[in-house]
N, C-alpha and C positions, 0 to 999 in steps of 0.2 A: 504493500499499499503506498501512496506517497500521497504529500499535503500540499493542497494546492496553494503556491506562492502569491503574494500580491503582483508580481511581474507575471505570473500565469493566468491571474483572474480572466481576461478578454477572450484569451482563446479556450480555457477550460467552459466557459458559459457558451461562448459558439458551438465545442463538441456538443455540450447538454441540450443547445438549442435545436443543436442538427439530430443528434437521437429521437429527443421530444417529439419532433415534427414527423416523425416514421410511425408513430404512435397515434391513432386514433383516441384511443382509450387507456387510463391508466385508473390504478386505485386508490382510493381517498381512504384514510382511515381517520375517522372521529371519535369522540367516548361518548358512551349513552349510557347514564347509572354504573357509570363506574367500568363498562365494558367496550372494548370497541367495537365499531359498527362501519363496516367495509361498504362500499359502493364506485361504479364507476363513474368518471367525470371527463369531461376534456379542458384540461387548463393550459392554456396560454402564456410561456415567460416572456418576459420582457427587462430584459438585462436580468439580475436576480431576484426577480419578484414573479410569483406564480398567481396568475389571473383566474378568477371560477366566478361565469355567470352562473345564479341559481334564483328560485324564486325565493323569497324572504318568506312565505309561512312553511318551505320544508321541512324536513326532519333535518336535514343536513345543518340549514340555517339556524335551526334551534339549540342543536347540537353544538355548532359552535358558538352560539352566544352562551352559554353553560361552561364550555370549555374549548379554548380557543386551539389547544396542542392539536396538531395533524401530524399523520405519516401519508407519503405519499409513492406508490411504486408504477415506473415505467417500463415494461418489457417488451424490448423490442423482438418482433418472431426471427426464427432462423430467414438467411445464415447468419445474420450479424450477432444475435444475441447479446446484446448492449441493455445494461442495465440500469434505471437511474432510480435513485432513490432520494426521497427528500424528507426533512424533516424540518419542522417548523411552527411558528405561529400565525394565526390566522385571525382577521379582523374585518366584519360585515361593514360594507360602504355602502351606504345610500343616496349620499348628499349628491345634487344633480350634477356638479363637474366629474366626480368619478364614475356615476353612470355613463357618461356622454364619453370619457376617456377610455373607458372597459369598452364598449360598444364599439369604439375604431379601432384598437387594439386586438379584440377576439379574431382569431383565426377562422373562425366559420361567423355566418350570418345569424345574431340573434334575433332577427326578426321572423326566423322561423318558429321562434318561442315566445314571442313579445311583439306581437305586431303594431301596436300602438307606440313602440320606440323606445329609447329609453329612460324618457319618463313613465313609464308604466309603474304604477305603484307596486305591483308584485316581483318587479325584477331590483336583485340585489346583487352587488358586485362583492367576490370574496378575495380579498390581498392577502396570500400568503408569503411572509417574511421569512424563508428559510432560515436555520442555525446554521445547519449540513447538508451538504447536497454530494452526493455520492455519484462516480460513473464510473461503468465498470465492463468487463464482459464474462460473458461463461457463468452468469450469477455472482458474481463477484468474486470470483476468482482468480482474472487475467484483469491485467493492468490496470487496477484498483484506483482512482483518484479522489480524494477527499477534500472538499471546500468548507472551511468554516469561519460565519462572520465573526469578525473579529471584536466586534462591540456584543455579542451573544455572550450572556451571562450562563 
C-alpha cells in the first residue's frame, strides 16, 4: 500500500474519477438503528467531493440526517477489477445555490427524476466529504493507493 502525497493528489483523483466513470452504480452504506444499510447510488466526483442526488424524504436522507457517516464501494467489472473505496461524512444540502450547482455537475440528467427542475421541494443534494479514498486493483490486493484528508480528525 502506498499513501498518496500532496504532489500526487491531482493524478490520484484523476485516476479515481476515471475508474468511477466506468461504473454506473456503486454501493452506499449508511447507518440505520445502529446497523449498516446498503443501497445502490450513482454519485458524481467533483475534485475530492462526491455528490449524490436524492429525494428529501427518502430513507437514505433520513439516515444521513441522523448519522452522516458513510462508506462507498465502486467495483469496476472485469477485466480491470479496479476497486474504489470511500469513507467520509455526508451533508444534506437543499439551498437553491447548491441545488443548481449539483444539477449542473451530475453526470446524468436529474430531470428524469425531478422534471420540475432543481427547485423541486423533494430534491436534496448529498455532499460527501471523504476522509479516506482507496484506489486499487484485484479487490485491494494490487497497486493499492490511499489518500487521507489532511484535516480529517
